[in-house]
N, C-alpha and C positions, 0 to 999 in steps of 0.2 A: 504494500500500500504506500502511497505517497505520504511523506512526512508533513507536507503542508496541508492547509485546509482545503486547497483546490483538489477536487475529485475528477479523475479522468474516466469518462464513461464511453464505451463503444456501443453503438446501436446497429443492429443488423436486421435487414428485412429480406428474408429468404423467399424467393419465388422459384418457379419451375425452370426459368431460363435466364434469371438475373439475380444478383445479390446487391442490394442497396446498403450503403453504410454511412454513418456519421460519427465523428469523434468529437466529444464535447468536454469542455473543462468548466466546472461550476463549483460554487461554494454552498453546500447544503446547510451547514451549521449556522451561517450568518442569516440566510434567508431561505428556509426550507421550502416555502411555497412558491418562490420565484425561481424556476429551474434555470433560466438563462439570464436572470437579472444581474447577477454578479459574475457571470462567466462568458465564455465565447465558444464558437464552433471552430475547432482546430482544422477540420477537414471533412469533406464528404465526397461521395462518388457512387459509382455503380459498376459492377463487373458483369459483363454479358457472358453467359455460358453458351458456347457454340452448340446449337442443337437444331436439327431439321424440324420443320413445322409438323410433318406427319407423325413424328415421334411424340411431340408435345400434345397433339390432338388425341393420340391413343392413350397417353397418360391421363389426360383430363377426363377421358371417357371410361377410366377405370381399367384400361388394358395395359398391363406391364409389358410393353413391347420392347424387346431388346433391339439395340442397333445392329446386333449380329444375328438377327433371327433367320435371315436367308442362309447364312453359313451353317447355323444349327440345323436347319431343315435338310440341307445337303448332307450334313454329317449323319443325320438319322437314316437317310437312304443308304449311305455307305455301310452303316452298321447292319442294317437288315440284310444287305447283300453278303457281307462278311459272315454273318451267322448262318445264312443259307449255305454258303460254301463250306463252312466248318462242319455243318451237319453232313454234307455230302462226303467230305473227307473222312469223317468218323465211320460213316456207312461203308465207304470203300474198304477201310481197314478190316472191318468185321466180315464183310462178304468175301474178301480175299482169303482170310483164314478159313472160311467155310468152303472155299473153292466154288463159289457161286457166280464169279465174274467170268465172262467170256475171255479166252486167252488173249485175243487181239486187243481187247479193251484194257485188260489188266496190265499188259505189257507197256502201256503208255502212262502208267501211274507210278509215281515214286513212293516206294514203301520202305526206304532206307533213311533218307535224310528229310525230305519235305513230305512227311507222312500223309498219304492219302491224296496228295495234290497231283494234278496232271504234270507230265514232264514239260519243260519249257517249250513254247511255240507249238503246243499240241492241244487239241480240243476234240478228243475222240467221241464217237457216237456208239453207245452200247448196242444199238440195234443194227449196225452195219458191220460187215466183215471187211477183209483186206481189199476186196475188189469193189467195195461200196454197195454190196448186195444186202438186202434185208434178210436178217438171219432167222426171223420168226415167220417165214413164209407159210409153213404148215398151218400155224394158227390163223394166219390171214385167210388162207384158202378155206379153212373150216368156217371162218366167220362169213365169207361171201355166200355160203350155202343158205344162211339165214335171210339174206336179202333177195329181192327179185333179180332174176338173171338179166345181165346186160347193164346193171347199175354200176357206175364207176365209183369206187370206194377208195378213200385215202388209206395208206398204210398205217397212219397214226391211230386210226380207230381200233386197231388191234388191241391196244391197251385196255379199252373199255370192255372188249370181248373177254380178255383175260381176267379183268377184275370181276366180271360176273361168273366166269367159269371157275375161278379160284375159290369161290364160296362153297362149291359142291364137289368139284373134280380136281384131279391132279394137274398141275402145270410144272414145267421143267424148272430146274434150278436157275437157269439164265433168265427165264421169263419172270420168275419170282424176284430176281435182282432188279430187273427193269421196273417191275411193279413197285418195289420199295423206293427206288430212286424217283419214281413218278410221284409218290406220296410226299416226297420232300419239297416238291415244287408248289403245291397248294395245300395248306394245312388247315384252313378254316379260321374263323374268328374265335379268339380265346375270350370267353366270357368272364370278366372280373366280377367280384362280389359287388353288389350295388347295381349291376346291370339287369338283375332279375326283376321282372315286373311283378309287383305284389298282386297276389290273387285276390280278386274282389268277388263278392257273392251277389252284389246288387246289380250287376250288369254283365253282359256277354259281348265280347269283342270278336268279330269275325271278318274275314277277307272274302269278298265276292267279286267275280268278274261278270258283269251284267250288260246286256245290250239295251240301249235307249230306244224305245219304240215311238215315243211322242214327246214333244216339248210344248207346254202350254204357258202363254203369257198371262200371269195373274192380274196384271194392271197395277200391282203394288209397287211403289217406288221407295228407294232408300238412297238419299243423296242423289247422285247422278246415275244410279243403277236401277234396273228393273228386276223384279223377282220372277223366276220361271219355275214351273213344276215339270221335272223331267220324269216321265213315266217309264219305269224299267220293265223288262220282259216278264218278271215274276209278279208284277202288280205294285211293287213298292214305288213310292214317290220321293224323288230326291230334289229338295228345294235348293235353288242356287240363284244368287244375284249376279247380274252381269251388265256391263255398259253396252255390250253389243249383242244382237240376237244370237240365240243358240240353236237355230234351226239346222245347222250343219252337223249337229250332234246326232240327229236321228239316224238310226241304223248302225251306229258305231258302238263298240264295247269299251267300257271303262272299268278300271279297278276301283273298288270302294272298300274302305274300312268302316264296317257297320257296327254301331254300338247299340245294343238293345237293353233297356232297363228291365230288371226282374224283381218280382216279389220275393218275400222271405221263403216261400215254398218252391221257388224256382220257376214259377210261371211268369209269362210276359206281362208287364204293366201296360195298362191302357189309360187313355185320357177320358174326358167326360163324353166324348163322341164315340167311344169304343175302339178308337184307333190305337195300335201298338205304339208305345213311346220308343221311337227308334231314330237315331241320328246317323248322318252319313259324313264321311270325309273322303274326298276324292283327290289324293295327292298327285303330284306329277309322277310320270313314269320312272324318272330317275331318283325318286325319293328313297333314301337309303333304308329307312324303316319299312316301307312298303315292300321293296324288293326282297329284303331279308325275310320278312314274315311270309310273303307269297311263296318264295322258294322253299322254305322250311315246311309250309303247309302242304305243298305238292309232294314233298318227300314223305311226310308222315302219312298222307292219305294213300300213297302208293304202297306203303309197307315194305319198300325195297331199300337196299343199300344204295349209296350214291352212284357207284359204278354201274350197277345193274339198272338203275333208273335212267341213267344217261344212255346206255346201250339200247334199252327197250324203246326209248323215245326216238332214237335214230332209226330203229327198225320201222317205225311208223312214219317218220318224216326225215328223209336223208338230207334235206336242205336246212335242217335245224342247226342254228349256230349254238355252240356249247358255251364257251367262255363269254361271260358278260350277258348272256341271254337265258340259256337253260339253267345253268348253275352260276349263281353270283356269290355273294357273301352269305355263308351259313356257319352255324356253330361248329367248333372243332370236334365236338362229341360225335357228329355224324361220321367224320372221317376215322376217328378212333374206333368206333363200333365196327366199321367196315374192315379195317386192318386187323383188328383182334379176331374177327370172324374168319378172315382169310388165313391168318397164321394158325388158328386152331384147326382148320381143315387140312392145311398143308403139313401139319405135324404128323398126320397119319401116313403121308407118302414120302416124307424126307426124314431120315434118321437124324440128320444134323439138327433139325429143328426140334425133334422130340427130345434128343440129348438126355437119355435116361440117366447116364452117369455124370452129366453136367461137365463133360470134358471140353466141349467146344465153348460152353459158356465161360468157364474159368479162363481159357485162352483169350477169349474176346475181352473179358474184363481186364486181364493183365495187359493186353495190348493197348486198351484205351486209357487205363490209369496205371502208368508205370511207376509213379511215385506217390500217388494219392492213396495211402493206405486206409485212411479214415473212410473214404467213399467206397473203397473196395469191400470193407467190412460191412458197410451199410447195405449194399446190394448183393451180398454173398449168397443169400438164400433165394434169390430171384431166378428167372429163367430168360431164355433168349427172346421170348415174346415181350417180356418186360423191357429188356434192353433196347429192342427196336422201337417200341411204342413210347415208353416213358422217358428213356434216357437219351435217345438219339433224335428220332423224328419229331416227336411232339413235346420235347423238353421246352419248358417256358422259364426263362431267366427271371428270378424274383427282382423286384424293384430295389434300387440302391437305397440304403438307409440315409435319411436326412436328419438324423438326431442332432448333428452338430449345429443345425440351424435353430434349435430350441433354445430360448433364453434361459439363463441360469438364475438360481435363487440368490437373493441378496444376503441370506443368512448362512446357508449350509454350503459346505465345500468338502472335498475329499483331498487327502494328501497322498502322494505317491513319489517314487524315485524314478526319474526319467533315465533315458539312455546314457546321459553324461554322468549319472550317479548323483545328481543333485535332487534335493527335495523340491517338489513342485506342487502347487495348489490349483485345484480346478473346481469351479462352481458346479453344483448338482443341478441337473435339468429340472425345469418346472414340471409340475404334475399335470396330466391331462385334465381338462375341465370336466370331462365326463366321468372321472373317477368318483366312486360313491362317497369317499371321504371329502373330496373337494366340494361335491354338491352339498353335503351337510355343512361344511365350513362356510360356504357362500351364504347359505340361508341364515345361520347364526349371525354372521357379520351384517347381513341386510337387516335383520331384526334390530340389532343394536343401534343401527343408524336411522331406524324408522322413527318419524315424528307424526303424531296425529294432531292436526291443527284445526281449531274451530274458526270458521270464517268470521270476518268483521261483521258486527251487528249493532243495532241501535238500542240503547237502554236509556229510558227517561229522556228521550230526545237527543242523546249524545251518542256519537259514534265510538264504539269500543274496538280497539285494534284486534287483529288476529291473536288468538290465545293458544299456546301449546298445552294440549290436554292429554298428552301421552300417558302421564302418570295415572290417569283415571282408568285406562284400559290395559296398560302393560306395567304394572307395579310389582306384582308378586311373581315368584318363580313358576307358580302354577299357570298364571296367565301367559307367561312367556313360552312355556312348554306346550300349552294348548295351541298357541299360534304357530309354533314350530311344527307340531303334528299336522296342522291344517296345510301349511305351505309345503310340507314334505310329501303331500299327496297331489300337489299341483305341478303341472308342467311349467306354467308361467302365471304371473299375477299382474293385475292392473289395478288402478285406483278404485274403480267401481266395485270390483270383486273384494278388494281388501276392506273397504269401508262397509261393504255388505256383511262381512264376517263379524263386524262390531255392531251391526244393525244401525249403521249411519248412512247418510246420503251425501252425494257430491254437492248438493245445494247448501248444505250446512257445514260440511267438513271437507278437509283435503289432507293430502300427505305432503311430505317435504321432498318427494321425488318429482320427476318430470310429469306434468299433468296431461290429461287427454286434451286434444284439440278438437272440440265439438264442432267448430265451424268447418273444418276440413275433414271431419269424421275420421280422425286418426287416433287410435288407441295405443298408448305406450305400455308395452308389456315388459316385465322383468322376469328373468329365468328363475325357476325354483328347482325342484329335483327332476330334471328332465330324464335322467338315467332310470330312476326307479319307476316313474310313471310309464316310460317307454317299455321297460321289461315286463311290468305287470300287465300292460295292455296286450302284449303278445301272449302271455300266459292265458289271458281271457280269450284271445283268438283261437288258441289251441284247445280251448275247453278244458283247461287243467286248473283245478282248484288248488291253491297253494296257501299254506299257513304262513303267517308273518314270520314266526321264529325260524321256520325252515328256510324261507326265502332269504332272510338276513344271513343265514349260515353260508349260503352259496352265492350271494349277490355279487361279491367281488370276483369270484372265479368265473361266473357267467359273463360279467361285463368284460373281464380281461380276455376271454375267448373271443367274444364278438368284436372287441376293439382291435386286437392284435393280429388276427388271422384274416387274410384277404383272399387266399386261394379257396375256391368253392369246395374242392375235393377235401382239402385239409380241414376246412370248417365243418363239413358234414361228418368226418371222422371224429372231430373233437366234440361236436354236439351229441353224437351217438354215445361216446364214452361218458360224457357228462350226464346224460339222461340215465344211463345204466348205473352210474355211481350214486346218483341221488334218488333212485327209485321213481323216475318219472316215465310216463308212457312214451316210449322211444319214437314210435312212428309219428304221432301227433306233434311231439315236441320238435323233432328234427325238421319235419316238413314245414312247420310254421316259422321257426327261428332261422332257417336257412335263408329266409326272405327278409330278415331284420335289416333295416337300412344301415348303410355303412356309417359308422360313427365319425363325426368330424374330428380332425386332429388339431384341436385348439388346446393351448396350454396356459396355465396360470402363471403368476409371477412368483409363486412359492413352490418349493419342492415338497414331495410327499413326506419327506423326513421332517421338514419344518411344520407342516400341517399337523402331523401326529403329535408334535410337541405343543402346538398352540391350541388345538381343539380342547384338551382337558381344562384349560383356563377359560375358554369361551362358553362351554356348555353350562347349563343350569338345570336345577330341579332333578327329575328322575334320570336325566342323561349325564349328570355330573357324578363322578366317582371319586370319593375322598382318597382312595388308595393311590390313584394316579398323581394326586397332588403331594401326598405324604412322601412318595418315592423321591420327588425332586424338590421338596419344600425348601431345603437349605439353599439350593441354587436360586429359586424364585425370590425368597426373602432377601438374600444377600444382594442380588442384582437390583432389586427395588431400592434398597438402602443406598447403594452406590449411585443410582440414577438420581435419587433425591438430593444427595450431596452435590452432584454436578449441577442440578437445576438450581439449587440454592446459590451456588457460586455465580451462575449466569444471572440470577435475579439481582444479586448484589451489584454485579457489573452493570446491569441495565439501569439500576438506580443511580449509580455514579455517573453514567453517561446520559441520564435523563431520557431513557428509551423505554418503550412499552415491553412488558413481560407478561406472559399468560399465567397468572397466579391460579386460575381455576384448575388447570391441568395439574399443577404442582399439588394443589389441595387433594385432588383425586388420588394421587400416588401416596400422599401422607395418610390417607384414610385406610390403606391396606395395613392391617395389624399383623401380629406374629402368629395368627391361627390359620390353619389350612382352609377352614371353611370360608374365609374371606376371599379366597382365590377361585372364584367361580363367577361366570357371567361378566367377565372383564371385556372392556373394549379391545379391539384388535391392537391398537397402538400400546395400550397398557400391558397386554399379554406379551407383546414383542419386547417391551422393556424388561418384563419379568424373566423372559427366557433368554434374550440376547443382549440386554442392556442398550439396545438401540432400536429405532424404528425406521425413519427415513434417512437417518444419517449414514453416510458411506463409511464402511469399515476402513478402507484405505483410499485416500484421495489421490487421484492422479493429477499432478501439477506440472505444468511446463514452465520452466524458468527463463526460457529464451526462445526466439524464433527458430533457432537451430533445433531445439527439441521437437518442435512441430514438424519440421522437415524430416527429421529422423523417424518420427512416428509414421508419417506417410510413406516413407521409403521402406521401412523394415516391418512395422507392426500392422499397419492397416492393409488387410488382404483384399485384393481385387475380387469382386463378386461376392464379398462376405455379406452384403446387405440384400442380395438377390435382385432388388429393383435398381436397374442401371441409372435411372434419372435421379433418384434420391441419393445414390452413391456418388454421382457426379457433383450434385449440389453440396454434399457434405465435404467432399474433397476440396472443391473450390472455396468453400467457406473457410476451411482451415488455412488455405493458401492466402486468402484475403487478410485474415487476422495476422498471419505471419508477416505479410508485406507491410501492413499498417504499423505493426510493432517495430519493424526495422526503420520505416520512413519517419515516423513521428516520435518513437521512443528510443531510437538508436539501440534496440535490443536490451534496454535496461530491465532488470529483474523487477517484478511486481509493478510494471508500468500501468496496467489497467486496474482500476478500482472496481469496475463492474462492467459486465457485458450483457446487454439486453438484446433478446432475440424475438423477432416477430415473424411468424410463419404465414405464408400465403395460404389462401383457402384450399388450393389444390394440394398443398403439402400437408395440411392438417388432416384432411379427410382421408379415411382409409379407402381401399379399392372399391368395396361394395357401395359406399356412400357416393363416390365419384361416378360410379356406373349408374346409380339410381338417379342422380342429378341429370346426367346426360340423357337418359331415357325419358325423364320428365320433360326436359327441354325440347327433345325431338317430338314428343307427343303434343306439346303446346304449339310448336311451329306448324305441325300438320293441321291442328285445329284452326289456327289462324289462317292458314292457306286455304282450307276448305271454306271457311266463312267468307273470305275475301272473294272467292269465285262462286 
């Protein structure tokens, strides 16, 4: 700090593409109210951050668009290709050990140095011999007998003939190798957890391809469009608005996603006129959802495997295009079921696949995993079918962990010895907000901060100001626990519902949180126990009655399973074991909870370890346990005494400097006596002082003593892409550079040059992604409304 009375203050205004600054010298002590009356502006300016307008627009719209997005997209394509080639190389190595590769093809593969790769400058075709002749001509000729004579057929169709034949009859080793390599090219869509559509009982969704027989103009208008009734061939009526006549639709077939509303007994709902309540959606032909559902429906209705379905379709129509038309994006399970069925059949005809003694299997595993002993042990009891299906062709790489991006707790840390042999400390990651203990912690903290306020009223002709009446409703431990029990059964709470719990109305009372906006019909909801209400709702869907005590015993385990497992197969196994362990009806439980929505990966600012220490001090009534306090009472009482001594010193210093000091908080601390019973129902900050001797104060302050320190921090410690959002990262970096330059220019690098630095964030910098996205969508909607009204 400066020794003189003149204070140096730096003001920063951070925007998305510029940083404004002003350096001010003023004398607060002589004239506190006149900020610049006895001082002056030493300098001011603005630093423009070079950034393209499209990137700024994306950021304002809530899209964290990286400036290297195109490079990232190309890198993703390269990775997909590299993984495809890696699967092919691994398949080559296994098939070569089994002698399933044609000699000419195998001779052009390197099995010594570049394992499984083609030799340089070669790209052999498994289906061709040395003279370029098709080696599976016998199968091709057998296929031609199924088609009308004289029909010209491509040789490539032989693979579909073999895929159908392999389900029931023997195919040669070389044909099986071709078939396996063919499966490596198109593996289907891998369904992540959360992609499953939740089954609903009140409606039925179907896909129909129907011809339009008549189009009727209803005469009804909406804006600039006219409503038409399109009469379908089965008598249904599809209502559609259009600015142009739809007469050219007559006689044409269109795809419809039809949703029919159902009664509780499964019958179709009808309106007052007796018509079935049915809605239509006619998406474009290239709509991804429509194409996927339509293809899968055709496969399921046929009852055939994918290869057999394609071959039989070609028999009926030789001009049918396959890729992009007949079979597009379908679930990976369709391909897996087909390949498993093929391998199961071929095991009867090829001893290598049956492999009773597992001789070939051991050789193949040793070939693929020459040094990975852990994985060898994991798959030691499997077979070749598993190796082909799960380990090579349909292996799906798990997502990389992003735990390093989770914020650390301000209180808890772990110590370890690094590679240099030095002791190092690292903060413990924040707890997931969906964790049952965090849900409880959040409710108790919310209750402690809650205030019930009686609105301003008139008594004897005089206006009486708002009055805090919280003590009338939340005074005893029983009242607090009753409110907690109520909130613990709610997913979220708003002002109307909370006041209704106390038999109060919004016209006479309010709370101290954000109120509802009645004019805009916006209701502000605060989260309660979202985890418990969500889990219990699914128990109800599964028609499983569960006792509270039994539920509490496994609540954490069930949450952890649903939170941590993303793979559907692994989740199904986990749910099955969980149901068996806890004596729950397995079929109902698994079929219901497999569709549980994917839990958001949001994290709190406290670690689980810190919450476990703070909760015993925050709980009250029947939830408070004296044994938890007695166990650590010496620590709590000692910490409070230490904090009180420090606060008294600060109070004395404030008196000497004629500054304000919060005596109310100090009195709250001094009320805590030396009995464990006093340490319950504490405010969060008091509980933190009792446990850690601090609340918002940093344990270790990072202080830069010169501009050089800032430059070294940017050079060595500030990691690129550590903030994930490239725009925010660029603004932070430029801000530190601006401060460093001002320090050098006006302060000559003098230590403690700045007395204070004030920062003002622009609106776009303050708002999180979802808020920016909501504002943008609202603005677009308003612009469309204005445009419509104008014309």
